[in-house]
C-alpha atoms as one frame of an Amber mdcrd trajectory, in Angstrom:
protein
  39.163  -4.995 -55.526  38.470  -1.328 -56.266  37.494   0.120 -52.831  36.110
   3.547 -53.802  35.551   5.580 -56.975  33.945   9.006 -57.298  33.735  10.124
 -60.866  32.195  13.615 -60.879  34.099  16.521 -59.431  32.040  17.675 -56.346
  31.509  21.355 -55.621  29.796  23.089 -52.746  28.193  26.557 -52.630  25.830
  27.970 -50.057  23.719  29.760 -52.751  22.805  29.413 -56.411  24.255  32.890
 -56.947  27.650  31.707 -55.731  27.434  28.654 -58.046  26.621  30.905 -60.994
  29.576  33.219 -60.222  31.925  30.204 -60.261  30.435  28.438 -63.259  29.575
  31.512 -65.359  26.311  30.162 -66.851  25.449  31.666 -70.240  24.380  31.252
 -73.867  26.329  27.965 -74.323  24.420  26.308 -71.554  21.131  24.417 -71.560
  19.406  24.581 -68.150  16.887  21.838 -67.444  14.789  22.739 -64.426  11.278
  23.511 -63.131   9.594  26.897 -63.398   9.185  26.898 -59.589  12.951  26.595
 -59.180  13.884  28.918 -62.012  11.761  31.844 -60.706  13.369  32.250 -57.243
  16.890  31.142 -57.924  17.795  31.783 -61.592  15.487  34.551 -62.870  16.679
  37.209 -60.436  20.269  36.779 -61.686  19.350  37.915 -65.201  21.336  35.084
 -66.901  20.907  34.753 -70.626  20.786  30.972 -71.284  18.674  28.286 -72.923
  16.031  26.777 -70.634  13.752  23.698 -70.767  11.096  23.305 -68.104  10.626
  19.666 -67.383   6.989  19.931 -66.247   5.915  20.898 -69.771   6.688  17.328
 -70.820   4.902  15.364 -68.106   4.570  15.016 -64.349   5.906  12.422 -61.908
   8.967  10.311 -62.305  10.997   9.896 -65.530   9.589   7.878 -68.368  10.859
   6.986 -71.779   8.048   9.026 -73.285   9.115  12.136 -71.327  12.760  11.597
 -72.271  11.823  11.264 -75.973   9.812  14.517 -75.886  12.564  16.470 -74.178
  15.240  15.087 -76.478  13.218  16.384 -79.447  12.865  19.832 -77.761  16.611
  19.922 -77.016  17.389  19.841 -80.725  16.184  23.417 -81.015  19.186  24.726
 -79.053  22.964  25.053 -79.658  24.838  24.418 -76.434  27.877  22.786 -74.820
  26.830  22.064 -71.243  23.604  20.624 -69.840  22.907  21.969 -66.328  20.365
  19.784 -64.457  18.882  21.888 -61.678  16.177  19.865 -60.068  15.129  16.647
 -58.233  15.654  13.032 -59.195  13.387  13.200 -62.221  15.394  16.024 -63.851
  18.735  14.531 -62.870  17.960  11.067 -64.281  16.460  12.561 -67.466  19.563
  14.776 -67.997  21.863  11.812 -67.605  20.115  10.314 -70.636  19.947  13.625
 -72.521  23.666  14.063 -72.175  24.041  10.982 -74.423  23.296  10.631 -78.166
  19.631   9.859 -77.726  18.105   7.485 -80.363  14.608   7.883 -81.719  13.368
   5.625 -78.882  15.222   6.167 -75.602  13.946   2.784 -74.380  16.559   1.275
 -76.676  19.298   2.698 -74.396  17.719   0.999 -71.333  17.312  -2.316 -73.048
  20.848  -2.344 -74.483  19.657  -2.226 -78.065  21.652   1.015 -78.631  25.114
   1.570 -77.188  25.424   4.780 -75.035  27.597   7.538 -76.378  28.296  10.693
 -74.358  27.767  13.989 -76.229  27.405  16.808 -73.677  29.201  17.975 -70.556
  26.800  17.422 -67.634  26.575  19.555 -64.496  24.114  18.286 -61.817  22.677
  20.592 -59.075  20.252  18.467 -57.040  17.333  20.225 -55.323  16.216  17.343
 -53.177  18.052  15.457 -50.447  17.447  11.939 -51.533  18.668  10.412 -54.759
  22.407  11.072 -54.491  22.109  10.756 -58.218  24.596  13.605 -58.826  27.511
  11.205 -57.997  26.114   7.967 -59.478  25.854   6.642 -63.023  22.293   5.310
 -62.524  19.333   6.741 -64.453  15.942   5.195 -63.743  12.874   5.497 -65.978
   9.494   3.969 -66.367   9.535   2.183 -69.663   5.874   2.518 -70.545   6.043
   0.205 -73.503   7.488  -2.512 -71.283   5.278  -1.759 -68.256   8.223  -1.638
 -65.927  10.937   0.542 -64.349  14.493  -0.075 -65.315  17.905   1.437 -64.666
  20.595   2.521 -67.074  23.986   2.332 -65.363  26.960   2.858 -67.663  30.166
   4.957 -67.612  28.658   7.481 -70.013  25.815   8.397 -67.595  28.090   9.886
 -64.902  27.795  13.646 -64.495  30.957  15.524 -65.101  30.443  17.812 -62.122
  28.145  17.589 -59.066  27.199  20.748 -57.248  25.649  20.919 -53.691  23.679
  24.034 -53.018  21.725  23.697 -49.737  19.777  26.932 -50.444  17.976  25.106
 -53.230  16.394  22.703 -50.655  14.558  25.418 -48.831  11.349  25.101 -50.815
  10.863  21.344 -50.449   7.286  20.447 -49.485   7.088  18.322 -46.310   6.176
  15.135 -48.247   9.020  15.577 -50.779  11.561  16.149 -48.030  10.302  13.004
 -46.248  10.321  10.739 -49.265  13.650  11.987 -50.665  15.571  11.819 -47.354
  14.142   8.317 -46.502  15.354   7.213 -49.954  18.813   8.483 -48.960  18.612
   6.578 -45.724  17.755   3.352 -47.567  20.599   3.981 -50.018  22.909   4.169
 -47.042  21.749   1.002 -45.235  21.462  -1.132 -48.466  24.969  -0.086 -49.553
  26.277  -0.828 -46.072  25.028  -4.433 -46.310  26.073  -4.920 -49.883  28.595
  -7.641 -50.657  30.450  -5.034 -52.669  30.863  -2.727 -49.645  34.390  -1.696
 -48.647  35.681   0.042 -45.530  35.488   3.280 -47.531  31.864   2.883 -48.685
  30.915   1.739 -45.152  32.282   4.978 -43.852  30.077   6.999 -46.108  27.108
   4.788 -45.446  27.375   5.025 -41.649  27.916   8.741 -41.680  24.848   9.225
 -43.938  22.699   7.116 -41.643  23.863   9.036 -38.557  23.337  12.485 -40.115
  19.827  11.641 -41.446  18.584   9.956 -38.228  20.009  12.759 -36.092  18.478
  15.351 -38.349  15.065  13.630 -38.139  15.226  13.597 -34.391  15.830  17.382
 -34.224  13.179  18.142 -36.816  10.532  15.901 -35.304  10.997  17.457 -31.869
   9.728  20.732 -33.393   7.586  19.498 -36.278   8.410  18.607 -39.892   7.972
  22.095 -41.413  10.154  24.106 -43.852  11.073  26.569 -41.065  12.159  23.832
 -38.682  14.214  22.028 -41.328  16.089  25.119 -42.511  19.000  24.833 -39.980
  19.669  21.222 -41.055  19.526  21.511 -44.898  23.282  21.464 -45.324  23.502
  18.254 -43.265  20.798  16.541 -45.364  22.419  17.685 -48.633  25.715  16.237
 -47.543  24.169  13.042 -46.159  22.336  12.445 -49.427  25.617  12.899 -51.349
  27.523  10.580 -48.914  24.813   7.909 -49.409  25.103   8.458 -53.116  28.797
   7.891 -53.077  28.244   4.710 -50.994  25.602   3.146 -53.201  27.274   4.364
 -56.345  30.183   2.026 -55.442  28.436  -0.761 -53.494  24.986  -0.711 -54.988
  21.402  -0.871 -53.697  19.557  -4.099 -53.414  16.190  -5.836 -52.769  14.381
  -2.898 -51.195  14.840  -0.909 -54.393  14.356  -3.979 -56.642  10.953  -4.821
 -55.158   9.797  -1.204 -54.920  10.007  -0.657 -58.697   6.966  -2.934 -59.071
   4.510  -0.538 -57.378   6.426   2.461 -58.629   5.915   1.418 -62.234   2.344
   0.016 -61.902   0.796   2.654 -59.598   3.130   5.625 -59.988   4.077   5.595
 -56.290   6.990   8.082 -55.759  10.279   6.397 -55.438  11.050   7.180 -51.821
   7.574   6.261 -50.599   7.691   2.958 -52.530  11.099   2.108 -50.963   9.835
   2.756 -47.484   6.949   0.299 -47.892   9.428  -2.552 -48.452  12.318  -1.440
 -46.188  11.779  -3.319 -42.937  10.012  -6.296 -44.520  13.096  -7.012 -46.647
  15.311  -6.680 -43.666  13.133  -9.099 -41.618  13.756 -11.664 -44.396  17.422
 -11.002 -44.266  17.406 -11.555 -40.523  15.526 -14.813 -40.949  18.324 -16.096
 -43.228  21.480 -14.720 -41.725  20.882 -12.999 -38.346  24.459 -13.278 -37.113
  26.070 -11.582 -40.067  26.635  -7.954 -40.865  22.980  -7.167 -40.432  23.437
  -7.569 -36.697  25.834  -4.605 -36.716  23.386  -2.586 -38.835  20.591  -3.352
 -36.344  22.837  -2.289 -33.454  23.599   1.065 -35.194  19.893   1.772 -35.660
  18.925   0.596 -32.182  21.522   3.012 -30.681  20.144   5.879 -32.765  16.566
   5.070 -31.689  17.348   4.182 -28.130  15.697   0.768 -28.284  16.725  -2.930
 -28.046  17.889  -4.650 -31.177  15.012  -7.137 -30.836  12.540  -4.214 -31.467
  14.544  -2.254 -34.018  12.301  -2.778 -37.043   9.143  -1.904 -35.119  10.845
   1.195 -33.800  12.096   2.176 -37.278   8.544   1.927 -38.624   7.225   3.983
 -35.730   9.922   6.660 -36.029   9.866   7.005 -39.825   6.090   6.707 -39.752
   6.049  10.197 -38.267   7.355  11.449 -41.636   5.509   9.115 -44.102   2.715
   6.604 -43.787   3.095   2.885 -44.280   0.343   1.247 -46.376  -0.726  -2.183
 -47.477   0.162  -2.618 -51.136  -3.540  -3.183 -51.896  -4.167   0.452 -50.904
  -2.214   1.505 -54.001  -4.467  -0.615 -56.131  -2.464  -3.882 -56.197  -4.509
  -7.034 -56.735  -3.719 -10.351 -55.044  -2.914 -12.040 -58.386  -0.181  -9.327
 -58.910   1.910 -10.876 -56.145   2.981 -13.476 -58.670   3.228 -10.991 -61.512
   5.479  -8.605 -59.551   7.555 -11.467 -58.212   8.341 -12.653 -61.690   8.945
  -9.118 -62.998  11.376  -8.391 -60.159  13.332 -11.569 -60.866  13.388 -10.831
 -64.639  14.125  -7.125 -64.625  16.015  -6.276 -61.468  19.029  -8.547 -61.364
  21.248  -5.405 -61.430  19.978  -4.690 -57.901  19.313  -8.196 -56.620  22.918
  -9.158 -57.044  23.768  -6.634 -54.284  21.478  -8.334 -51.678  22.905  -8.925
 -48.214  22.021 -12.606 -48.727  20.513 -14.355 -51.808  16.726 -14.251 -51.897
  14.933 -17.016 -53.648  11.883 -16.415 -55.868   9.705 -17.898 -53.111  11.152
 -15.504 -50.488  10.527 -12.503 -52.740   7.019 -13.781 -53.201   6.625 -14.008
 -49.405   7.662 -10.359 -49.032   5.036  -9.171 -51.543   2.441 -11.350 -49.870
   3.315 -10.069 -46.353   2.871  -6.502 -47.497  -0.248  -7.059 -49.643
């Protein structure tokens, strides 16, 4: 069994200026970013390079339509490297743009077209959640299929991952909360995965510890940009550690079920994951309470200072200070969609469901949706 694999070379710089000095960005690079990241970090350096601003092609999380439009725009430029400087949307889009993109990018996600790598890809994440800089997973809403789906192949790995904590300074409170909670869920799902190894478990546990400890310190003062500033390096590293863990061991049912409301109601990824987090784990506990989940519960109970019997209630209370928990109907879900989303999850998310701590039947997945409805 392969115990650990990290494909991209990982670099660390305190500032974007230091990153540029090392990588010598220039005319042979295509920078994919947002205007609000370009202006404070790139523009002052006076770099002459090709730039595409992602927001000109749509808002929210990646979609096949957004990818298709950006792939068409990309043809205007002559370049060697793609530099993805942004959050999960930009990173996932650039993983696809680094391939030979067919007329319809959806064909890559469905397997109709075989992926072929064309461009060197450098990823500089600007959120502390996806860990996507070290994984080969690209997620997109496939609008023609009315679902979210992942593309996870060798060709979608970045060539180089670059951590720059300075770039996390401008995160709004909500984006910080949703992205870092996503990293926390990456860590715990990969910890429980049947594919976990002692090496991935090490990264998972360290990520959980760093994120929970960081939350404690921030919440004591208030979740503001100023109060988060001293801990941005820790959150950047924790997100990366969680990415390494789930890139090897995988995520599971929390992510699999969350794609239903993400695709149907455009709920941001981290928020959608949070809605399903403890309910999925309660189902795991019902099925195999004496297994590895008991150790995971003990870890969280120690972090929260509570008994293991109350750990999920305490997790919801604690994380609820960062992001609200809602009934799925509050997003617009109808009762009849319990069945629809159950079927869709079974049909489209086997890539994730195979990493479940224990096997969940169709009826058990239906129960989770119903409990949260």
